[in-house]
FIVO-471714 format. One line per 2 residues: number of its first residue (from 1); their letters; for each residue x, y, z of N, C-alpha, C. Coordinates in Angstrom, 2 decimals, m for minus. Layout:
NUM) A) X:Y:Z:X:Y:Z:X:Y:Z | ... $
This chain:
1) MA) 30.92:m21.01:m20.87:30.28:m21.73:m19.76:29.99:m20.78:m18.59 | 30.98:m19.92:m18.30:30.79:m18.96:m17.22:29.67:m17.99:m17.54 $
3) IA) 29.61:m17.55:m18.81:28.55:m16.62:m19.21:27.18:m17.28:m19.08 | 27.09:m18.56:m19.47:25.81:m19.29:m19.36:25.37:m19.40:m17.92 $
5) NV) 26.32:m19.65:m17.01:25.98:m19.73:m15.59:25.51:m18.39:m15.04 | 26.15:m17.32:m15.51:25.73:m15.99:m15.08:24.32:m15.68:m15.57 $
7) IK) 24.04:m16.06:m16.82:22.71:m15.82:m17.38:21.66:m16.63:m16.63 | 21.97:m17.89:m16.30:21.04:m18.73:m15.56:20.78:m18.15:m14.16 $
9) AL) 21.85:m17.71:m13.51:21.71:m17.13:m12.17:20.88:m15.86:m12.22 | 21.13:m15.01:m13.24:20.38:m13.77:m13.37:18.91:m14.05:m13.65 $
11) NR) 18.65:m15.03:m14.52:17.27:m15.40:m14.83:16.55:m15.95:m13.61 | 17.28:m16.75:m12.81:16.69:m17.30:m11.59:16.38:m16.19:m10.60 $
13) WI) 17.30:m15.22:m10.50:17.08:m14.11:m9.57:15.87:m13.27:m10.01 | 15.76:m13.01:m11.31:14.63:m12.24:m11.83:13.31:m12.97:m11.56 $
15) ND) 13.28:m14.28:m11.83:12.06:m15.06:m11.59:11.68:m15.05:m10.11 | 12.67:m15.22:m9.24:12.40:m15.22:m7.79:11.91:m13.85:m7.35 $
17) YF) 12.47:m12.79:m7.93:12.07:m11.43:m7.56:10.62:m11.16:m7.93 | 10.25:m11.51:m9.16:8.87:m11.28:m9.59:7.90:m12.22:m8.88 $
19) ER) 8.34:m13.41:m8.55:7.51:m14.34:m7.77:7.25:m13.76:m6.38 | 8.26:m13.16:m5.81:8.13:m12.53:m4.49:7.13:m11.38:m4.53 $
21) IS) 7.24:m10.54:m5.55:6.31:m9.41:m5.68:4.88:m9.91:m5.84 | 4.70:m10.91:m6.71:3.36:m11.46:m6.92:2.81:m12.07:m5.64 $
23) MM) 3.68:m12.75:m4.89:3.27:m13.38:m3.64:2.83:m12.34:m2.62 | 3.54:m11.21:m2.57:3.20:m10.15:m1.62:1.86:m9.50:m1.94 $
25) TG) 1.44:m9.54:m3.21:0.13:m9.00:m3.58:m0.99:m10.02:m3.38 | m0.63:m11.22:m2.87:m1.63:m12.27:m2.75:m1.94:m12.92:m4.08 $
27) YA) m0.97:m12.88:m4.99:m1.12:m13.43:m6.35:m2.25:m12.76:m7.11 | m2.49:m11.46:m6.78:m3.47:m10.70:m7.54:m2.96:m10.46:m8.96 $
29) VQ) m1.63:m10.41:m9.12:m1.00:m10.28:m10.43:m0.02:m11.43:m10.58 | m0.12:m12.17:m11.66:0.76:m13.32:m11.85:2.19:m12.86:m12.14 $
31) PS) 3.19:m13.61:m11.62:4.59:m13.21:m11.83:4.99:m13.19:m13.30 | 4.40:m14.08:m14.09:4.73:m14.11:m15.52:4.28:m12.82:m16.20 $
33) FI) 3.12:m12.29:m15.79:2.63:m11.03:m16.37:3.53:m9.86:m15.96 | 3.94:m9.83:m14.69:4.82:m8.76:m14.22:6.14:m8.80:m14.98 $
35) KF) 6.71:m10.00:m15.10:7.99:m10.16:m15.78:7.89:m9.75:m17.25 | 6.85:m10.23:m17.94:6.70:m9.92:m19.35:6.51:m8.42:m19.56 $
37) TI) 5.66:m7.80:m18.75:5.37:m6.37:m18.92:6.59:m5.51:m18.67 | 7.26:m5.74:m17.55:8.40:m4.88:m17.20:9.56:m5.08:m18.17 $
39) LS) 9.90:m6.34:m18.47:11.03:m6.59:m19.36:10.75:m6.09:m20.78 | 9.52:m6.30:m21.26:9.19:m5.85:m22.61:9.19:m4.32:m22.69 $
41) MI) 8.68:m3.66:m21.64:8.68:m2.19:m21.64:10.10:m1.63:m21.53 | 10.95:m2.30:m20.73:12.35:m1.86:m20.64:13.04:m2.02:m21.99 $
43) GL) 12.80:m3.16:m22.66:13.38:m3.38:m23.98:12.89:m2.37:m25.00 | 11.56:m2.12:m24.99:11.00:m1.15:m25.92:11.53:0.25:m25.67 $
45) SS) 11.68:0.61:m24.39:12.20:1.93:m24.04:13.65:2.07:m24.49 | 14.44:1.02:m24.28:15.85:1.08:m24.67:16.00:1.21:m26.19 $
47) VS) 15.23:0.41:m26.94:15.30:0.48:m28.40:14.85:1.85:m28.89 | 13.78:2.38:m28.29:13.27:3.70:m28.70:14.30:4.79:m28.43 $
49) LV) 15.00:4.68:m27.29:16.01:5.67:m26.96:17.15:5.65:m27.97 | 17.60:4.44:m28.33:18.68:4.32:m29.31:18.24:4.86:m30.66 $
51) LA) 17.04:4.50:m31.10:16.55:4.97:m32.39:16.34:6.48:m32.39 | 15.89:7.01:m31.26:15.70:8.46:m31.17:17.02:9.20:m31.31 $
53) LL) 18.08:8.67:m30.68:19.40:9.29:m30.78:19.96:9.20:m32.20 | 19.71:8.04:m32.85:20.23:7.86:m34.22:19.48:8.70:m35.24 $
55) SI) 18.21:8.96:m34.97:17.40:9.67:m35.97:17.40:11.18:m35.80 | 18.16:11.69:m34.83:18.19:13.13:m34.62:18.69:13.86:m35.86 $
57) RL) 19.73:13.34:m36.47:20.30:13.98:m37.66:19.73:13.41:m38.96 | 19.41:12.09:m38.96:18.94:11.48:m40.21:17.49:11.85:m40.51 $
59) VP) 16.59:11.52:m39.59:15.15:11.83:m39.78:14.64:12.49:m38.51 | 14.77:13.80:m38.39:14.40:14.49:m37.14:12.96:14.25:m36.71 $
61) KL) 12.05:14.13:m37.68:10.63:13.95:m37.33:10.38:12.65:m36.58 | 11.17:11.61:m36.93:11.00:10.33:m36.25:11.48:10.38:m34.81 $
63) TI) 12.34:11.33:m34.51:12.85:11.44:m33.14:11.71:11.66:m32.14 | 10.76:12.49:m32.54:9.61:12.76:m31.65:8.81:11.49:m31.43 $
65) LF) 8.60:10.71:m32.49:7.84:9.46:m32.38:8.53:8.48:m31.44 | 9.83:8.30:m31.63:10.57:7.37:m30.77:10.61:7.87:m29.32 $
67) AL) 10.70:9.18:m29.16:10.70:9.75:m27.81:9.36:9.51:m27.12 | 8.27:9.65:m27.88:6.94:9.39:m27.32:6.79:7.93:m26.93 $
69) IE) 7.30:7.02:m27.78:7.24:5.58:m27.46:8.01:5.29:m26.17 | 9.16:5.93:m26.03:9.96:5.73:m24.81:9.22:6.24:m23.58 $
71) IV) 8.61:7.41:m23.71:7.87:7.99:m22.58:6.71:7.10:m22.19 | 5.97:6.58:m23.20:4.84:5.69:m22.91:5.32:4.42:m22.22 $
73) SL) 6.45:3.88:m22.66:7.01:2.66:m22.05:7.35:2.89:m20.58 | 8.01:4.02:m20.32:8.37:4.35:m18.94:7.13:4.60:m18.09 $
75) LM) 6.11:5.22:m18.68:4.86:5.44:m17.94:4.17:4.12:m17.61 | 4.22:3.16:m18.53:3.63:1.84:m18.28:4.32:1.15:m17.11 $
77) IT) 5.66:1.23:m17.09:6.41:0.63:m15.98:6.06:1.33:m14.66 | 5.98:2.65:m14.71:5.65:3.42:m13.50:4.26:3.09:m12.99 $
79) ML) 3.28:3.02:m13.90:1.90:2.71:m13.51:1.79:1.31:m12.93 | 2.50:0.34:m13.52:2.49:m1.02:m12.97:3.12:m1.04:m11.59 $
81) GI) 4.24:m0.29:m11.44:4.88:m0.22:m10.13:3.98:0.39:m9.07 | 3.27:1.48:m9.43:2.35:2.12:m8.49:1.22:1.17:m8.11 $
83) YL) 0.71:0.44:m9.11:m0.38:m0.51:m8.83:0.09:m1.61:m7.88 | 1.28:m2.14:m8.11:1.80:m3.22:m7.27:2.04:m2.72:m5.84 $
85) VA) 2.60:m1.52:m5.72:2.83:m0.96:m4.37:1.50:m0.75:m3.65 | 0.50:m0.22:m4.37:m0.82:0.00:m3.77:m1.45:m1.32:m3.35 $
87) KV) m1.27:m2.35:m4.17:m1.83:m3.66:m3.86:m1.18:m4.26:m2.62 | 0.14:m4.14:m2.53:0.87:m4.66:m1.37:0.46:m3.91:m0.10 $
89) RS) 0.36:m2.58:m0.20:m0.04:m1.80:0.98:m1.47:m2.11:1.41 | m2.34:m2.30:0.43:m3.72:m2.65:0.74:m3.80:m4.00:1.44 $
91) RA) m3.04:m4.96:0.94:m3.03:m6.29:1.56:m2.46:m6.23:2.97 | m1.38:m5.46:3.16:m0.79:m5.32:4.48:m1.78:m4.66:5.45 $
93) GK) m2.49:m3.64:4.96:m3.46:m2.94:5.80:m4.59:m3.84:6.27 | m5.02:m4.77:5.43:m6.10:m5.69:5.82:m5.66:m6.59:6.97 $
95) FE) m4.41:m7.04:6.93:m3.92:m7.89:8.01:m3.66:m7.08:9.29 | m3.22:m5.82:9.11:m3.01:m4.96:10.28:m4.33:m4.73:11.01 $
97) KA) m5.40:m4.51:10.25:m6.70:m4.27:10.87:m7.28:m5.52:11.51 | m6.93:m6.69:10.98:m7.50:m7.94:11.49:m6.69:m8.57:12.61 $
99) IV) m5.53:m8.01:12.93:m4.62:m8.67:13.85:m5.21:m8.80:15.26 | m5.97:m7.80:15.70:m6.58:m7.88:17.03:m7.60:m9.01:17.07 $
101) TI) m8.42:m9.12:16.02:m9.38:m10.23:15.95:m8.67:m11.57:15.93 | m7.56:m11.65:15.20:m6.78:m12.90:15.13:m6.28:m13.28:16.52 $
103) LL) m5.74:m12.31:17.26:m5.21:m12.60:18.59:m6.32:m12.95:19.58 | m7.43:m12.23:19.52:m8.53:m12.52:20.43:m9.12:m13.91:20.20 $
105) TT) m8.99:m14.41:18.99:m9.46:m15.77:18.69:m8.40:m16.81:19.05 | m7.15:m16.48:18.80:m6.06:m17.43:18.98:m5.72:m17.67:20.44 $
107) IP) m5.66:m16.62:21.23:m5.19:m16.73:22.62:m6.02:m17.70:23.45 | m7.36:m17.59:23.50:m8.13:m18.55:24.31:m7.98:m20.00:23.84 $
109) LL) m7.90:m20.19:22.52:m7.78:m21.56:22.00:m6.43:m22.17:22.38 | m5.36:m21.39:22.26:m4.05:m21.90:22.64:m3.96:m22.12:24.14 $
111) AS) m4.60:m21.25:24.92:m4.58:m21.40:26.38:m5.30:m22.67:26.83 | m6.30:m23.08:26.05:m7.05:m24.30:26.39:m6.36:m25.57:25.89 $
113) GE) m5.21:m25.43:25.22:m4.47:m26.59:24.76:m4.89:m27.11:23.41 | m5.59:m26.29:22.63:m6.04:m26.71:21.31:m4.83:m26.83:20.37 $
115) PL) m4.77:m27.89:19.55:m3.67:m28.02:18.58:m3.63:m26.81:17.65 | m2.42:m26.46:17.24:m2.24:m25.24:16.44:m2.98:m25.31:15.11 $
117) VN) m3.01:m26.47:14.48:m3.70:m26.59:13.20:m5.20:m26.34:13.38 | m5.75:m26.76:14.52:m7.17:m26.50:14.79:m7.42:m25.01:15.05 $
119) VI) m6.44:m24.37:15.67:m6.56:m22.92:15.91:m6.59:m22.17:14.58 | m5.68:m22.53:13.67:m5.65:m21.88:12.35:m6.94:m22.18:11.59 $
121) NQ) m7.42:m23.41:11.71:m8.67:m23.79:11.04:m9.84:m22.98:11.59 | m9.81:m22.70:12.89:m10.87:m21.90:13.50:m10.83:m20.47:12.99 $
123) LT) m9.63:m19.97:12.71:m9.50:m18.60:12.19:m10.14:m18.46:10.81 | m10.22:m19.55:10.05:m10.86:m19.49:8.73:m12.37:m19.26:8.85 $
125) MV) m12.92:m19.56:10.03:m14.37:m19.42:10.23:m14.76:m18.10:10.87 | m13.74:m17.35:11.34:m14.02:m16.07:11.98:m14.37:m15.03:10.92 $
127) RM) m15.29:m14.16:11.26:m15.72:m13.14:10.32:m14.66:m12.05:10.22 | m13.94:m12.01:9.11:m12.93:m11.00:8.86:m12.79:m10.81:7.37 $
129) DP) m11.86:m10.00:6.95:m11.66:m9.74:5.53:m11.43:m11.05:4.78 | m12.09:m11.24:3.62:m11.93:m12.50:2.87:m10.49:m12.82:2.51 $
131) EV) m9.68:m11.80:2.27:m8.28:m12.04:1.92:m7.51:m12.59:3.11 | m7.84:m12.12:4.32:m7.18:m12.62:5.53:m7.62:m14.06:5.80 $
133) AG) m8.93:m14.30:5.72:m9.43:m15.66:5.93:m8.87:m16.61:4.87 | m8.72:m16.11:3.65:m8.17:m16.94:2.58:m6.74:m17.36:2.86 $
135) EF) m5.97:m16.48:3.50:m4.58:m16.82:3.85:m4.55:m17.96:4.87 | m5.47:m17.94:5.83:m5.51:m19.02:6.82:m6.01:m20.32:6.19 $
137) RR) m6.92:m20.20:5.23:m7.35:m21.41:4.50:m6.18:m22.00:3.71 | m5.33:m21.14:3.19:m4.17:m21.63:2.45:m3.21:m22.37:3.38 $
139) IV) m3.05:m21.86:4.61:m2.19:m22.55:5.59:m2.73:m23.94:5.89 | m4.04:m24.02:6.14:m4.66:m25.31:6.44:m4.52:m26.26:5.26 $
141) AE) m4.72:m25.74:4.04:m4.59:m26.58:2.85:m3.16:m27.11:2.70 | m2.17:m26.29:3.03:m0.79:m26.74:2.94:m0.49:m27.81:3.98 $
143) VY) m1.08:m27.67:5.17:m0.89:m28.69:6.21:m1.49:m30.02:5.76 | m2.71:m29.98:5.22:m3.34:m31.21:4.73:m2.62:m31.75:3.49 $
145) GG) m1.86:m30.85:2.81:m1.10:m31.28:1.64:0.25:m31.87:1.98 | 0.61:m31.88:3.28:1.86:m32.53:3.68:2.85:m31.64:4.41 $
147) FD) 2.59:m30.33:4.47:3.52:m29.44:5.17:3.32:m29.53:6.67 | 4.40:m29.35:7.40:4.31:m29.20:8.85:3.65:m27.86:9.16 $
149) IV) 2.88:m27.78:10.25:2.12:m26.57:10.56:3.05:m25.37:10.75 | 4.22:m25.59:11.37:5.16:m24.49:11.58:5.71:m24.00:10.25 $
151) NA) 6.07:m24.90:9.36:6.58:m24.50:8.05:5.50:m23.81:7.22 | 4.26:m24.29:7.35:3.16:m23.66:6.62:2.95:m22.22:7.08 $
153) IR) 3.08:m21.98:8.40:2.93:m20.62:8.92:4.10:m19.75:8.47 | 5.30:m20.32:8.43:6.46:m19.55:7.96:6.30:m19.16:6.49 $
155) RS) 5.74:m20.06:5.71:5.46:m19.72:4.31:4.44:m18.59:4.23 | 3.47:m18.59:5.13:2.46:m17.54:5.16:3.10:m16.20:5.53 $
157) IN) 4.07:m16.23:6.45:4.76:m14.99:6.84:5.44:m14.36:5.63 | 6.01:m15.20:4.76:6.66:m14.69:3.55:5.66:m14.12:2.55 $
159) RV) 4.43:m14.61:2.61:3.42:m14.14:1.65:2.75:m12.84:2.09 | 2.73:m12.57:3.39:1.98:m11.43:3.91:2.93:m10.28:4.21 $
161) PS) 2.72:m9.09:3.62:3.63:m7.96:3.80:3.35:m7.12:5.03 | 2.77:m7.74:6.07:2.44:m7.00:7.29:3.47:m7.32:8.37 $
163) RT) 4.07:m6.27:8.92:5.08:m6.46:9.97:4.44:m7.01:11.25 | 3.28:m6.51:11.61:2.62:m6.97:12.83:2.22:m8.44:12.71 $
165) YS) 1.66:m8.81:11.56:1.31:m10.21:11.32:2.55:m11.09:11.40 | 3.64:m10.63:10.83:4.89:m11.38:10.86:5.37:m11.57:12.30 $
167) DV) 5.28:m10.52:13.12:5.71:m10.61:14.51:4.87:m11.62:15.29 | 3.56:m11.55:15.11:2.66:m12.44:15.85:2.87:m13.90:15.45 $
169) MS) 2.89:m14.14:14.14:3.04:m15.52:13.68:4.44:m16.06:13.97 | 5.44:m15.18:14.00:6.80:m15.61:14.36:6.85:m16.03:15.82 $
171) II) 6.14:m15.32:16.68:6.06:m15.72:18.10:5.47:m17.12:18.22 | 4.44:m17.39:17.43:3.78:m18.71:17.48:4.73:m19.79:16.99 $
173) TE) 5.39:m19.56:15.86:6.26:m20.60:15.30:7.49:m20.85:16.17 | 8.02:m19.80:16.79:9.22:m19.95:17.61:8.90:m20.55:18.97 $
175) SY) 7.68:m20.34:19.46:7.33:m20.83:20.80:6.61:m22.17:20.76 | 6.03:m22.51:19.63:5.22:m23.73:19.54:6.10:m24.97:19.75 $
177) GI) 5.67:m25.82:20.66:6.40:m27.05:20.95:7.55:m26.85:21.91 | 7.87:m25.60:22.25:8.97:m25.33:23.18:8.44:m24.74:24.48 $
179) SS) 7.58:m23.74:24.34:7.04:m23.06:25.51:5.57:m23.40:25.69 | 5.17:m23.51:26.93:3.76:m23.83:27.23:2.94:m22.58:27.48 $
181) NI) 3.58:m21.43:27.46:2.86:m20.18:27.74:2.78:m19.28:26.52 | 2.48:m19.88:25.35:2.34:m19.07:24.12:1.23:m18.05:24.29 $
183) AD) 0.14:m18.47:24.93:m1.01:m17.57:25.11:m0.62:m16.34:25.92 | 0.22:m16.52:26.94:0.66:m15.39:27.76:1.52:m14.42:26.94 $
185) IL) 2.40:m14.99:26.12:3.25:m14.15:25.28:2.40:m13.36:24.28 | 1.42:m14.05:23.69:0.55:m13.38:22.73:m0.31:m12.33:23.41 $
187) ML) m0.68:m12.56:24.67:m1.46:m11.57:25.41:m0.65:m10.28:25.61 | 0.64:m10.44:25.89:1.51:m9.26:26.00:1.61:m8.53:24.67 $
189) KL) 1.70:m9.31:23.58:1.75:m8.71:22.25:0.45:m7.97:21.94 | m0.68:m8.56:22.31:m1.98:m7.92:22.09:m2.07:m6.63:22.87 $
191) DS) m1.59:m6.63:24.11:m1.62:m5.43:24.93:m0.79:m4.32:24.29 | 0.39:m4.65:23.77:1.23:m3.64:23.12:0.57:m3.10:21.85 $
193) IV) m0.10:m3.98:21.10:m0.78:m3.55:19.87:m1.93:m2.61:20.20 | m2.71:m2.96:21.23:m3.85:m2.11:21.63:m3.37:m0.75:22.10 $
195) RR) m2.29:m0.74:22.88:m1.74:0.53:23.35:m1.24:1.38:22.17 | m0.61:0.73:21.22:m0.12:1.45:20.05:m1.27:2.02:19.23 $
197) EQ) m2.35:1.22:19.09:m3.52:1.69:18.34:m4.18:2.87:19.05 | m4.24:2.82:20.37:m4.81:3.93:21.13:m3.98:5.20:20.95 $
199) ST) m2.65:5.05:20.99:m1.78:6.21:20.80:m1.92:6.78:19.40 | m2.01:5.87:18.40:m2.19:6.32:17.02:m3.53:7.03:16.84 $
201) FK) m4.57:6.49:17.48:m5.90:7.10:17.37:m5.92:8.50:17.97 | m5.30:8.67:19.15:m5.24:9.99:19.78:m4.48:10.98:18.90 $
203) SR) m3.37:10.51:18.33:m2.57:11.38:17.46:m3.37:11.80:16.23 | m4.12:10.88:15.66:m4.91:11.20:14.47:m6.04:12.16:14.79 $
205) VQ) m6.65:11.99:15.96:m7.74:12.89:16.37:m7.20:14.32:16.53 | m6.03:14.44:17.15:m5.42:15.77:17.31:m5.07:16.38:15.95 $
207) TL) m4.54:15.55:15.06:m4.18:16.04:13.73:m5.42:16.47:12.95 | m6.50:15.68:13.06:m7.74:16.03:12.37:m8.33:17.34:12.91 $
209) SL) m8.24:17.54:14.22:m8.73:18.79:14.81:m7.96:19.99:14.27 | m6.64:19.82:14.19:m5.81:20.90:13.63:m6.13:21.14:12.16 $
211) MM) m6.32:20.06:11.40:m6.63:20.19:9.98:m7.98:20.88:9.78 | m8.95:20.61:10.64:m10.25:21.26:10.54:m10.13:22.76:10.79 $
213) EI) m9.30:23.14:11.75:m9.10:24.57:12.01:m8.45:25.25:10.81 | m7.43:24.58:10.25:m6.77:25.15:9.06:m7.75:25.23:7.89 $
215) YL) m8.61:24.20:7.76:m9.60:24.20:6.68:m10.57:25.37:6.82 | m11.07:25.59:8.02:m12.03:26.69:8.24:m11.41:28.04:7.91 $
217) VS) m10.14:28.21:8.27:m9.48:29.49:8.02:m9.19:29.68:6.54 | m8.62:28.64:5.91:m8.14:28.81:4.53:m9.24:28.70:3.49 $
219) VQ) m10.28:27.91:3.74:m11.31:27.68:2.73:m12.56:28.53:2.96 | m12.79:28.97:4.19:m14.02:29.73:4.45:m13.73:31.18:4.88 $
221) LL) m12.90:31.36:5.90:m12.68:32.71:6.40:m11.82:33.54:5.45 | m10.76:32.96:4.90:m9.87:33.72:4.01:m10.59:34.22:2.76 $
223) PL) m11.35:33.37:2.03:m12.09:33.90:0.86:m13.08:35.00:1.25 | m13.76:34.82:2.37:m14.71:35.84:2.82:m14.00:37.17:3.11 $
225) LL) m12.84:37.09:3.75:m12.08:38.30:4.05:m11.61:38.98:2.77 | m11.14:38.20:1.80:m10.68:38.79:0.54:m11.84:39.45:m0.21 $
227) II) m13.01:38.83:m0.18:m14.17:39.41:m0.86:m14.57:40.74:m0.21 | m14.56:40.77:1.12:m14.91:42.01:1.83:m13.91:43.12:1.52 $
229) LA) m12.62:42.75:1.49:m11.60:43.74:1.17:m11.75:44.24:m0.27 | m12.03:43.32:m1.19:m12.17:43.71:m2.60:m13.35:44.64:m2.79 $
231) IS) m14.48:44.35:m2.15:m15.66:45.19:m2.30:m15.44:46.56:m1.65 | m14.70:46.57:m0.52:m14.48:47.81:0.20:m13.47:48.72:m0.49 $
233) LS) m12.40:48.12:m1.05:m11.31:48.93:m1.60:m11.42:49.18:m3.09 | m12.23:48.42:m3.80:m12.31:48.61:m5.26:m12.83:49.99:m5.66 $
235) PL) m13.81:50.59:m4.95:m14.22:51.95:m5.35:m13.09:52.97:m5.24 | m12.12:52.69:m4.37:m11.00:53.60:m4.20:m9.90:53.35:m5.22 $
237) GS) m10.04:52.26:m5.97:m9.04:51.91:m6.98:m7.76:51.36:m6.40 | m7.79:50.95:m5.13:m6.56:50.46:m4.48:m6.49:48.94:m4.40 $
239) FP) m7.48:48.25:m5.01:m7.44:46.78:m5.00:m7.10:46.30:m6.42 | m6.12:45.40:m6.57:m5.59:45.08:m7.91:m6.50:44.24:m8.79 $
241) IN) m7.60:43.68:m8.28:m8.43:42.79:m9.08:m9.89:43.16:m8.92 | m10.65:42.94:m9.97:m12.08:43.23:m9.95:m12.79:42.29:m8.97 $
243) PT) m13.69:42.80:m8.10:m14.37:41.95:m7.12:m15.12:40.77:m7.75 | m15.77:41.01:m8.90:m16.50:39.92:m9.55:m15.55:38.81:m10.01 $
245) AL) m14.43:39.22:m10.61:m13.44:38.23:m11.05:m12.85:37.48:m9.86 | m12.64:38.19:m8.75:m12.10:37.56:m7.55:m13.07:36.51:m7.00 $
247) IL) m14.35:36.87:m6.97:m15.36:35.93:m6.45:m15.41:34.68:m7.33 | m15.41:34.87:m8.64:m15.41:33.71:m9.54:m14.16:32.87:m9.36 $
249) LL) m13.02:33.52:m9.22:m11.76:32.80:m9.04:m11.77:31.99:m7.73 | m12.29:32.60:m6.69:m12.32:31.91:m5.39:m13.28:30.73:m5.40 $
251) FL) m14.49:30.94:m5.93:m15.51:29.90:m5.85:m15.34:28.81:m6.90 | m14.76:29.14:m8.05:m14.63:28.14:m9.12:m13.27:27.46:m9.17 $
253) VY) m12.26:28.09:m8.59:m10.90:27.53:m8.67:m10.33:27.25:m7.29 | m10.16:28.30:m6.49:m9.44:28.17:m5.22:m10.14:27.22:m4.25 $
255) MP) m11.43:27.45:m3.99:m12.14:26.66:m2.99:m12.30:25.19:m3.39 | m12.66:24.87:m4.65:m12.74:23.44:m5.01:m11.40:22.72:m4.91 $
257) IT) m10.32:23.36:m5.39:m9.01:22.71:m5.35:m8.54:22.53:m3.90 | m8.68:23.58:m3.10:m8.26:23.49:m1.70:m9.10:22.47:m0.94 $
259) GM) m10.40:22.46:m1.21:m11.26:21.48:m0.56:m10.89:20.06:m0.92 | m10.54:19.82:m2.19:m10.14:18.49:m2.63:m8.83:18.07:m1.96 $
261) VF) m7.90:19.01:m1.83:m6.63:18.70:m1.16:m6.87:18.31:0.30 | m7.71:19.06:1.00:m8.01:18.74:2.39:m8.75:17.40:2.49 $
263) YV) m9.62:17.13:1.53:m10.35:15.84:1.54:m9.39:14.67:1.41 | m8.43:14.78:0.49:m7.47:13.71:0.30:m6.61:13.51:1.54 $
265) VM) m6.15:14.64:2.13:m5.30:14.55:3.31:m6.06:13.93:4.49 | m7.30:14.38:4.70:m8.09:13.86:5.83:m8.49:12.40:5.60 $
267) SG) m8.74:12.03:4.35:m9.06:10.63:4.07:m7.88:9.73:4.40 | m6.67:10.22:4.10:m5.47:9.46:4.44:m5.29:9.29:5.93 $
269) LT) m5.70:10.30:6.71:m5.57:10.22:8.16:m6.58:9.26:8.78 | m7.73:9.12:8.14:m8.78:8.26:8.71:m8.72:6.83:8.23 $
271) D) m7.84:6.50:7.29:m7.71:5.12:6.81:m7.14:4.23:7.91 $
């Protein structure tokens, strides 16, 4: 009986965990698919590992096959994990970018005494990312389905992996019906967000300027200097590599790879 209870509790925890992950992605991936994929890959990996260990002495050739199956299983789990993390971060980023628009729409409506459900309904009509607008439509649908507006917003906080969105909506849920100056509180929050965005923007501009200087030196000036040195010193036999081979190496290998690295880094800074 105790073992059955433990199994039920473990199964419930696993289901809740995968439901939470799916919810954080905006249900882009169903929890049943996540559960089936991860558990089946873990099982396949475990069986392959055991068979690989058993076949080392009996059938050595099969060991490689079982090892490959295990590696593929682990890679599948890793790829699914990377995809889920990327999906959650992407969803969080959309809400982070839309938060200023949300506040600029919400504050005047709340200051005029508009009911909170009407404010959320108005947010569904504002031009913003479809995923963000869809979250507000879900809140309104839950309210019309019988949920209290505060509880519907709290459920939305659990679905959205954005810290800023959580802070803003928590202010609304905690102040609604208690304080009459929600708009003033949200205005202070908006001011802090704008100041933080300005500070982040200045920091990124400075970082990009530094990266551009490093790029010019490492991708343009350094290869040119090496080519000049190679051409100048090769007749004396004091340069270790042929100038033609050096030029090909720089233009076909070094510069493309370095340029791609800088592109990835700078793209990350501008996101």
